[in-house]
GULO-816222 format. One record per residue: residue number from 1; x, y, z of N, C-alpha, C in turn; residue in one letter; chain. Coordinates in steps of 0.05 Angstrom, whole numbers. Atoms other than C-alpha are relative to their C-alpha. Example, Ala and Ser with C-alpha at 12.3 -4.5 7.8 and 13.67 -1.06 7.14 Angstrom:
i:n_X:n_Y:n_Z:ca_X:ca_Y:ca_Z:c_X:c_Y:c_Z:aa:ch
1:18:-24:0:246:-90:156:18:24:0:A:A
2:-16:-24:-1:273:-21:143:-15:22:14:S:A
REM end
This chain:
i:n_X:n_Y:n_Z:ca_X:ca_Y:ca_Z:c_X:c_Y:c_Z:aa:ch
1:25:-15:10:2242:-1554:94:13:25:-17:M:A
2:2:-30:18:2242:-1499:40:5:23:23:F:A
3:0:-17:-24:2253:-1439:95:0:25:-24:D:A
4:-3:-22:18:2235:-1379:45:5:36:13:R:A
5:-8:-26:-13:2234:-1322:96:32:-3:20:A:A
6:-33:-2:0:2304:-1343:119:27:7:-26:A:A
7:-13:-1:23:2324:-1342:51:1:33:-8:L:A
8:3:-25:13:2300:-1275:32:6:21:29:A:A
9:-22:-17:-22:2337:-1240:100:23:-3:-8:R:A
10:-25:2:4:2395:-1274:76:7:19:-28:A:A
11:8:-17:27:2382:-1239:4:2:24:6:I:A
12:4:-29:-5:2366:-1176:32:33:10:19:A:A
13:-23:-4:-13:2434:-1174:85:29:-9:-24:A:A
14:-29:5:19:2487:-1213:26:-2:8:-26:R:A
15:-2:-1:21:2464:-1208:-29:-12:-21:-24:G:A
16:7:29:12:2454:-1269:-87:9:-26:17:P:A
17:-20:26:-27:2457:-1334:-35:2:-18:-25:I:A
18:3:35:15:2476:-1415:-58:-16:-2:20:A:A
19:5:4:-32:2436:-1449:-23:-1:-37:-17:R:A
20:-7:31:2:2451:-1531:-25:-20:-17:19:V:A
21:18:19:-7:2405:-1579:-8:6:-25:-12:V:A
22:-2:28:8:2408:-1654:-6:-26:-5:-14:V:A
23:25:9:13:2364:-1684:-60:3:-25:-4:A:A
24:3:36:4:2377:-1755:-59:25:-17:19:E:A
25:-19:24:-24:2410:-1806:2:-2:-21:-7:V:A
26:5:23:-8:2426:-1867:-10:22:-14:18:K:A
27:-25:14:-18:2466:-1913:41:3:23:26:G:A
28:-8:-27:-26:2493:-1873:103:12:16:-16:S:A
29:-12:-24:12:2502:-1806:94:-6:19:29:A:A
30:-1:-17:-33:2511:-1750:150:-23:17:1:P:A
31:26:-14:-7:2443:-1712:141:-21:-13:-24:R:A
32:23:14:15:2375:-1732:109:-8:15:-21:E:A
33:0:-19:25:2346:-1708:50:-17:23:6:M:A
34:19:-26:-12:2318:-1640:49:12:19:15:G:A
35:-12:-27:-16:2372:-1619:88:13:21:-13:A:A
36:-18:-20:22:2410:-1557:67:10:31:14:W:A
37:-20:-32:-19:2450:-1488:83:-4:14:-23:M:A
38:-6:-23:33:2462:-1425:44:26:11:0:M:A
39:-20:3:1:2522:-1407:23:-4:30:-11:V:A
40:-15:-32:20:2557:-1329:0:29:-1:6:W:A
41:-22:-5:-6:2622:-1309:-5:10:12:35:Q:A
42:-10:-12:-22:2653:-1301:66:-16:-18:18:G:A
43:29:12:-33:2591:-1346:108:-8:-20:-7:G:A
44:26:19:17:2543:-1393:105:-18:-6:27:Q:A
45:19:6:-21:2489:-1418:149:-16:-19:-4:D:A
46:8:21:-4:2456:-1479:165:17:-24:-3:G:A
47:-12:14:8:2484:-1547:146:5:-26:-8:T:A
48:14:28:9:2485:-1612:109:12:-20:9:I:A
49:-10:26:-16:2531:-1654:153:15:2:11:G:A
50:-28:-1:-15:2597:-1625:161:23:-14:-3:G:A
51:-21:13:11:2664:-1647:150:5:3:-26:G:A
52:-17:-4:25:2695:-1660:78:-31:3:-16:A:A
53:17:-4:11:2629:-1662:51:-17:30:-12:L:A
54:9:-30:-6:2603:-1591:68:22:17:-8:E:A
55:-21:-19:15:2666:-1563:53:0:13:-21:F:A
56:4:2:31:2668:-1581:-18:-19:13:-7:Q:A
57:17:-10:16:2597:-1563:-30:-1:34:8:A:A
58:-2:-25:1:2616:-1495:-6:12:15:-5:A:A
59:-26:-13:26:2668:-1483:-48:-20:2:-21:A:A
60:20:1:21:2627:-1506:-103:-20:23:-5:T:A
61:22:-28:4:2568:-1448:-83:18:17:-4:A:A
62:-6:-32:-11:2617:-1394:-70:17:5:-43:R:A
63:-18:11:23:2660:-1429:-137:-36:22:-27:E:A
64:13:-4:11:2588:-1421:-173:-11:30:5:M:A
65:8:-31:2:2564:-1345:-150:20:16:-14:L:A
66:-17:-19:23:2630:-1318:-181:-2:-7:-25:S:A
67:0:4:37:2620:-1347:-249:-33:0:-7:A:A
68:27:-4:12:2546:-1330:-246:-20:-27:-13:G:A
69:6:19:-2:2523:-1400:-247:-24:3:14:E:A
70:21:5:-19:2453:-1415:-230:-8:-24:11:V:A
71:2:33:0:2442:-1488:-220:12:-20:-8:S:A
72:-17:22:8:2478:-1549:-215:-14:-18:17:R:A
73:5:32:-14:2468:-1626:-191:23:-16:-1:I:A
74:-27:20:4:2525:-1662:-166:-4:-29:13:D:A
75:3:28:-17:2534:-1740:-144:21:6:13:A:A
76:-30:6:-19:2586:-1749:-90:-9:-18:7:V:A
77:0:27:-23:2597:-1819:-59:19:12:11:P:A
78:-14:-18:-18:2626:-1805:6:17:-11:15:L:A
79:-17:23:-10:2666:-1863:17:25:12:-21:G:A
80:-20:-3:17:2709:-1862:-55:18:32:-3:P:A
81:-6:-27:9:2709:-1787:-60:16:21:12:N:A
82:-3:-17:-26:2718:-1757:7:8:-14:24:L:A
83:-13:8:-23:2742:-1801:42:-15:-4:29:G:A
84:20:7:-29:2685:-1810:94:-13:-22:10:Q:A
85:2:30:-13:2667:-1869:135:-34:3:-4:C:A
86:41:1:1:2589:-1864:124:-1:-21:-24:C:A
87:5:33:12:2601:-1907:66:-20:3:-24:G:A
88:23:0:15:2533:-1885:26:12:19:-22:G:A
89:0:-26:22:2524:-1814:-35:-22:2:6:S:A
90:20:-23:-2:2483:-1764:-39:6:18:-26:V:A
91:12:-27:20:2458:-1712:-95:-7:27:11:R:A
92:1:-27:-12:2469:-1639:-79:-7:8:-20:L:A
93:8:-21:19:2431:-1592:-117:6:30:13:L:A
94:-10:-29:-1:2457:-1520:-112:-3:10:-15:T:A
95:17:-29:23:2416:-1456:-133:8:22:6:E:A
96:2:-24:-15:2433:-1391:-129:-21:18:-8:V:A
97:14:-23:10:2383:-1337:-115:0:20:8:F:A
98:5:-27:2:2370:-1273:-129:-18:18:13:C:A
99:29:0:-24:2305:-1268:-89:-16:-26:5:E:A
100:6:36:-5:2270:-1324:-53:-33:-3:-20:A:A
101:24:7:15:2203:-1349:-84:-15:-10:4:P:A
102:23:-9:-18:2137:-1339:-79:-5:-24:26:A:A
103:10:14:-23:2107:-1366:-19:-21:-26:-4:D:A
104:25:28:3:2062:-1434:-12:9:-24:19:G:A
105:-6:12:-16:2067:-1495:11:24:-22:-13:L:A
106:-22:18:11:2118:-1534:-31:18:12:-22:A:A
107:-21:-4:22:2174:-1513:-81:3:-22:-15:F:A
108:4:29:24:2167:-1558:-141:16:21:-24:V:A
109:-5:-5:38:2215:-1548:-208:22:-21:-11:R:A
110:-12:10:13:2257:-1579:-257:41:5:2:P:A
111:-31:-5:-5:2331:-1591:-235:23:-9:-30:I:A
112:-31:16:13:2366:-1617:-300:-17:11:-31:S:A
113:7:-15:32:2360:-1586:-376:-23:-17:-15:N:A
114:9:19:23:2330:-1653:-406:-25:-14:14:N:A
115:26:13:-12:2264:-1658:-351:-25:3:-17:A:A
116:29:-5:11:2205:-1679:-377:-14:19:7:G:A
117:25:-11:-20:2133:-1664:-358:6:-6:26:P:A
118:0:-2:-35:2123:-1655:-286:-11:-27:10:M:A
119:6:26:-5:2128:-1738:-269:-20:-4:31:P:A
120:16:10:-15:2071:-1775:-239:-7:6:35:L:A
121:-2:5:-38:2098:-1781:-159:-5:19:4:A:A
122:8:-32:-3:2106:-1701:-157:-30:5:-4:I:A
123:28:-9:0:2038:-1692:-185:-19:-15:23:A:A
124:14:23:-26:2010:-1748:-136:7:16:34:R:A
125:-4:-12:-24:2047:-1707:-80:-13:21:5:A:A
126:22:-18:5:2020:-1640:-98:-31:-4:19:L:A
127:24:12:-1:1953:-1675:-97:-6:-2:32:A:A
128:-3:1:-29:1964:-1699:-28:9:26:23:G:A
129:-8:-27:-17:1988:-1632:-5:-28:11:9:A:A
130:22:-12:-1:1927:-1599:-24:-25:-16:21:R:A
131:21:5:-25:1882:-1646:21:16:-4:23:R:A
132:-17:3:-22:1935:-1636:77:12:-23:5:G:A
133:-25:14:2:1984:-1687:67:26:11:11:Q:A
134:-23:-7:7:2047:-1679:90:23:6:-20:K:A
135:-16:-6:23:2098:-1654:36:27:-19:12:V:A
136:-21:16:6:2164:-1700:35:18:6:-19:Q:A
137:-17:-2:31:2229:-1670:2:5:-35:-19:A:A
138:-6:16:20:2237:-1716:-60:11:6:-24:A:A
139:1:-15:32:2267:-1719:-126:-4:-25:-17:L:A
140:-7:26:14:2246:-1757:-184:-8:8:-34:H:A
141:-14:-1:29:2265:-1756:-258:-2:28:-8:Q:A
142:-9:-19:14:2294:-1697:-258:-22:33:6:G:A
143:18:-19:-19:2239:-1651:-208:10:-9:25:W:A
144:-5:2:-26:2254:-1631:-137:-27:17:7:F:A
145:21:-1:-10:2197:-1629:-93:5:10:31:I:A
146:-3:-10:-28:2210:-1587:-23:-23:12:9:E:A
147:20:-8:-8:2157:-1572:26:11:29:13:P:A
148:-9:-28:-14:2160:-1492:52:4:-11:31:F:A
149:-8:-12:-31:2180:-1476:126:-38:3:6:F:A
150:31:4:-20:2106:-1487:162:7:19:15:A:A
151:5:-23:-14:2088:-1431:212:8:-18:35:P:A
152:-15:6:-22:2122:-1448:278:-28:-3:23:K:A
153:21:8:-17:2076:-1493:334:3:22:21:T:A
154:-3:-15:-24:2051:-1448:391:-6:-12:26:P:A
155:-6:13:-24:2076:-1470:457:-2:9:19:V:A
156:-1:-19:-21:2050:-1446:512:13:-18:36:W:A
157:-6:9:-24:2083:-1465:581:-5:17:27:V:A
158:7:-7:-31:2053:-1440:650:12:-7:27:W:A
159:-6:10:-26:2091:-1446:709:42:8:-7:G:A
160:-31:1:13:2174:-1424:712:20:-19:18:A:A
161:-21:22:-21:2195:-1470:764:17:-18:-18:G:A
162:-22:18:10:2247:-1528:760:-15:-17:-21:H:A
163:4:11:12:2205:-1563:719:-9:11:-28:V:A
164:7:-21:29:2184:-1505:668:22:14:-11:G:A
165:-21:-12:17:2252:-1484:663:16:-19:-13:R:A
166:-6:21:17:2271:-1548:639:-15:-7:-30:A:A
167:6:-2:28:2220:-1561:587:8:25:-21:I:A
168:-3:-27:19:2233:-1485:561:36:-14:-5:V:A
169:-27:12:11:2303:-1513:560:7:-16:-29:G:A
170:-7:18:12:2289:-1567:524:-11:6:-30:V:A
171:19:-7:30:2238:-1543:469:20:24:-15:M:A
172:0:-39:14:2268:-1466:452:24:-7:-23:A:A
173:-14:0:26:2329:-1501:403:-16:-13:-17:P:A
174:21:17:32:2267:-1541:361:-2:27:-18:L:A
175:1:-23:20:2263:-1493:294:-27:4:-1:P:A
176:22:-1:10:2190:-1503:291:-22:-3:23:D:A
177:14:-3:-18:2162:-1489:358:2:34:14:V:A
178:-5:-21:-20:2152:-1417:389:-15:4:21:E:A
179:8:-3:-26:2146:-1409:457:-13:22:18:I:A
180:11:-22:-12:2102:-1364:500:3:-15:30:T:A
181:-4:17:-26:2122:-1381:581:-10:24:11:W:A
182:23:-33:-22:2074:-1343:641:11:-18:19:I:A
183:-5:4:-20:2083:-1343:704:-8:32:14:D:A
184:19:-18:-15:2056:-1295:764:13:22:-4:T:A
185:-23:-29:-12:2123:-1247:771:15:-2:-21:D:A
186:-23:-5:19:2176:-1229:724:29:-11:21:L:A
187:-19:6:-27:2222:-1252:797:-8:-31:-7:A:A
188:6:35:-5:2203:-1325:785:15:-19:-28:R:A
189:-19:5:32:2238:-1327:705:32:8:18:F:A
190:-33:-8:-1:2315:-1333:705:6:26:-20:P:A
191:-17:-28:6:2365:-1284:698:-5:4:-35:D:A
192:1:10:33:2373:-1321:619:-25:-9:-10:I:A
193:24:12:16:2319:-1329:577:5:1:-30:I:A
194:-11:12:32:2333:-1374:507:-14:24:-14:A:A
195:14:-15:24:2329:-1330:442:-24:-12:-10:A:A
196:20:5:13:2258:-1332:415:-21:-12:23:G:A
197:33:4:-24:2217:-1347:484:-8:25:4:V:A
198:4:-24:-15:2181:-1299:500:-15:6:31:R:A
199:11:-3:-29:2163:-1286:579:-13:13:3:A:A
200:31:-14:2:2093:-1267:595:2:2:32:L:A
201:13:-2:-40:2088:-1240:677:-24:12:3:P:A
202:33:-12:-3:2020:-1228:691:-10:-16:28:A:A
203:12:16:-34:1994:-1228:770:-16:-23:-5:A:A
204:22:18:4:1933:-1264:742:3:-10:-16:D:A
205:-1:18:26:1951:-1310:695:-20:-17:-17:I:A
206:25:22:20:1886:-1351:678:-14:34:-14:T:A
207:4:-19:21:1875:-1275:643:11:-4:-28:R:A
208:-13:0:23:1925:-1291:600:-14:-16:-27:A:A
209:11:21:22:1892:-1352:565:-20:10:-23:V:A
210:14:-14:33:1846:-1305:512:32:11:-8:A:A
211:-19:-7:15:1913:-1286:496:7:-32:-30:L:A
212:1:24:8:1924:-1365:469:-6:-5:-29:A:A
213:8:13:21:1921:-1385:401:-20:-23:1:P:A
214:14:24:-6:1867:-1434:395:17:-26:-13:A:A
215:-8:20:11:1909:-1480:359:35:-6:23:D:A
216:-25:9:-15:1968:-1476:414:4:-27:15:A:A
217:-24:25:-24:2013:-1535:460:-3:19:26:H:A
218:8:-13:-32:1990:-1520:530:22:-12:24:H:A
219:-18:28:-23:2041:-1557:593:-7:31:21:V:A
220:10:-15:-37:2007:-1528:669:16:-11:8:I:A
221:-27:4:-20:2067:-1539:718:-1:23:14:L:A
222:-1:-14:-23:2044:-1482:765:10:-2:22:T:A
223:-11:-3:-33:2070:-1471:836:-27:-11:16:F:A
224:35:5:-8:1980:-1479:858:-16:-26:-16:S:A
225:24:18:25:1937:-1539:837:-21:23:5:H:A
226:21:-14:10:1883:-1486:847:7:11:-25:A:A
227:-4:-16:25:1918:-1440:790:1:-18:-27:L:A
228:-5:28:22:1927:-1507:757:-26:-2:-7:D:A
229:41:6:-2:1846:-1524:768:-10:29:-23:L:A
230:15:-18:17:1833:-1455:739:9:13:-25:A:A
231:-27:-12:38:1883:-1449:672:-17:-29:-18:L:A
232:10:22:16:1848:-1522:661:-30:8:-13:C:A
233:25:0:0:1783:-1498:665:-3:28:-29:D:A
234:6:-20:27:1799:-1432:618:8:-16:-25:G:A
235:-11:9:23:1833:-1470:573:-26:-21:-16:L:A
236:31:17:16:1772:-1524:556:-21:19:-6:L:A
237:24:-24:13:1727:-1457:547:10:9:-20:K:A
238:-23:-7:14:1783:-1434:506:4:-10:-26:H:A
239:-12:14:15:1807:-1484:460:30:-3:-1:G:A
240:-27:4:-8:1869:-1520:457:5:-19:-25:F:A
241:-2:24:18:1906:-1568:402:12:-20:11:A:A
242:-3:28:-27:1936:-1616:467:1:27:22:A:A
243:-5:-10:-27:1947:-1594:535:5:-21:18:C:A
244:-18:27:-21:1989:-1631:588:-4:7:30:G:A
245:-1:-7:-24:1982:-1625:661:19:-13:25:L:A
246:-17:16:-15:2031:-1640:714:-13:-5:31:I:A
247:10:9:-20:2013:-1684:772:-4:-36:7:G:A
248:-4:25:4:1994:-1754:793:-38:-6:-5:S:A
249:24:22:8:1939:-1809:778:-25:22:23:A:A
250:19:-19:-21:1903:-1773:845:-8:16:-3:T:A
251:11:-30:15:1911:-1706:825:-20:5:-18:K:A
252:27:-1:22:1875:-1719:756:-30:-7:17:W:A
253:20:-6:-9:1831:-1747:794:-23:22:15:A:A
254:7:-15:-7:1808:-1699:831:-5:25:-12:R:A
255:2:-19:10:1815:-1655:785:-18:1:-25:F:A
256:20:3:12:1765:-1683:736:-25:-3:10:R:A
257:28:-2:-18:1713:-1693:786:-14:24:-4:A:A
258:14:-25:-8:1717:-1613:800:0:19:-27:R:A
259:4:-14:20:1719:-1596:723:-29:-12:-11:L:A
260:31:12:4:1662:-1640:714:-19:18:7:A:A
261:22:-18:-5:1630:-1602:762:-9:25:-5:A:A
262:-1:-23:2:1646:-1541:729:-11:10:-26:L:A
263:12:-10:22:1606:-1560:675:15:-20:-27:G:A
264:-15:8:19:1656:-1597:633:-6:-31:-9:H:A
265:5:15:12:1639:-1656:585:16:-22:7:A:A
266:-31:32:-2:1676:-1727:601:22:11:-21:P:A
267:-18:-2:20:1697:-1719:530:22:25:1:A:A
268:-9:-25:3:1728:-1655:536:28:4:19:D:A
269:-24:-6:-23:1763:-1663:602:23:-23:-12:I:A
270:-22:18:-2:1799:-1727:572:20:1:-15:S:A
271:-20:-6:17:1834:-1690:524:26:17:15:R:A
272:-24:-17:-26:1880:-1657:585:10:-23:3:I:A
273:-14:30:2:1941:-1715:588:15:4:35:M:A
274:-15:-2:-23:1958:-1724:664:-1:-32:6:C:A
275:-15:-15:-8:2003:-1739:689:15:-7:-37:P:A
276:-4:-2:23:2048:-1723:642:40:-4:-2:I:A
277:-27:23:-4:2126:-1748:619:5:-32:-4:G:A
278:4:21:2:2143:-1811:622:13:-17:21:D:A
279:-6:22:-25:2147:-1858:682:22:-4:1:Q:A
280:-23:26:3:2196:-1903:654:32:19:4:I:A
281:-22:-10:1:2246:-1840:654:5:10:29:L:A
282:-8:-4:-35:2243:-1818:732:-16:36:-3:G:A
283:13:-26:-9:2220:-1752:759:16:23:8:K:A
284:-7:-34:-4:2271:-1705:755:4:12:-26:H:A
285:1:-17:28:2267:-1646:719:0:2:-24:P:A
286:-11:-1:23:2302:-1655:660:-10:-26:-22:Q:A
287:15:27:19:2270:-1729:651:-21:10:-1:A:A
288:29:-18:-1:2204:-1697:659:0:19:-25:I:A
289:-7:-20:30:2220:-1643:594:6:-22:-13:A:A
290:1:20:30:2248:-1701:548:-28:-17:3:I:A
291:25:15:15:2188:-1741:557:-24:14:-8:G:A
292:18:-20:4:2142:-1684:561:5:12:-38:V:A
293:-11:-11:24:2183:-1660:494:-10:-12:-19:A:A
294:-2:21:15:2185:-1725:466:-40:0:-13:A:A
295:42:0:7:2093:-1737:469:-8:33:-16:R:A
296:9:-25:7:2087:-1661:453:5:-1:-38:M:A
297:-14:-9:36:2138:-1666:389:-26:-19:-16:M:A
298:15:20:12:2098:-1738:371:-22:14:-5:A:A
299:25:-9:9:2031:-1703:374:0:25:-15:H:A
300:-4:-25:35:2045:-1643:326:-2:-13:-20:M:A
301:-15:24:20:2082:-1701:276:-34:-8:-6:A:A
302:23:21:8:2013:-1738:279:-34:20:-5:A:A
303:22:-15:6:1963:-1672:275:1:19:-28:V:A
304:-10:-18:26:1965:-1636:197:-13:19:14:P:A
305:-2:-27:-3:1974:-1571:203:-19:19:-17:A:A
306:10:-16:32:1936:-1518:159:21:13:-15:L:A
307:-22:-10:25:1963:-1510:92:-7:18:-13:H:A
308:8:-24:12:1968:-1454:54:5:-6:-36:K:A
309:-3:21:33:1954:-1469:-28:31:2:-18:E:A
310:-29:17:19:2008:-1504:-61:6:13:-21:V:A
311:-12:-13:24:2054:-1468:-115:21:-15:-10:R:A
312:-23:31:20:2089:-1511:-169:18:30:-6:A:A
REM end
């Protein structure tokens, strides 16, 4: 995805930035189409796969910055040219930016001097994006399309016990999630919290439900069944994109009855997933965390985000 905010920050700090993106992949390659890195004199950020490919691409990008070259595309056979064992080939698009492009859902541009009118495949991708379909990086007839980096998905983790810590540890490095971590006291959190994770201690954490975005994904795993039930009740009233509750089938049967007694419809109650995780992986906190993260990521990928206007 084209992270224009990251590019704008880099330009503000470093001046003109060369951005290298994998525009096409044939056969085996270190990274997928759309992988990118930013390069400036003396440094770089991101990766297109490391090794000889990345070293050469960074050197080319710095040459472009020195020469004032704006754009180029290079076909790179990985085996013959670089001695890499991948065996495939890639086309790298390198562009120098002095400012970030206008925001939108997709960044579309011709990348060769002889590119004709916008090809039908690109036009169809834009039309699909306007209907909420996911945009994929693609190269067609001298035109390249990339989706802009989407807003991060809010993930709220209720509970800082062993499983809560494991889930935050697994999900915090993901670039497209924004974690809010809630518990009843600051002392319940670890001394070191991953960068980008917001810790929210509150004596009555049920009151924090009102602060959650309506499109947040929730995982409930506090130290108290009564607190778990109160959070389920509060979130059903508040609204959510997805909600998971730690517990056994027996616990969930009791919760379903109690939530029904509180006035919630069966269809609404069924939106809460319990038990969470993948039973095949076991009950170790890290195993539960891996199962929860995998299920949550699959749900995020399946639910179309609210898209912004497309600017070609």
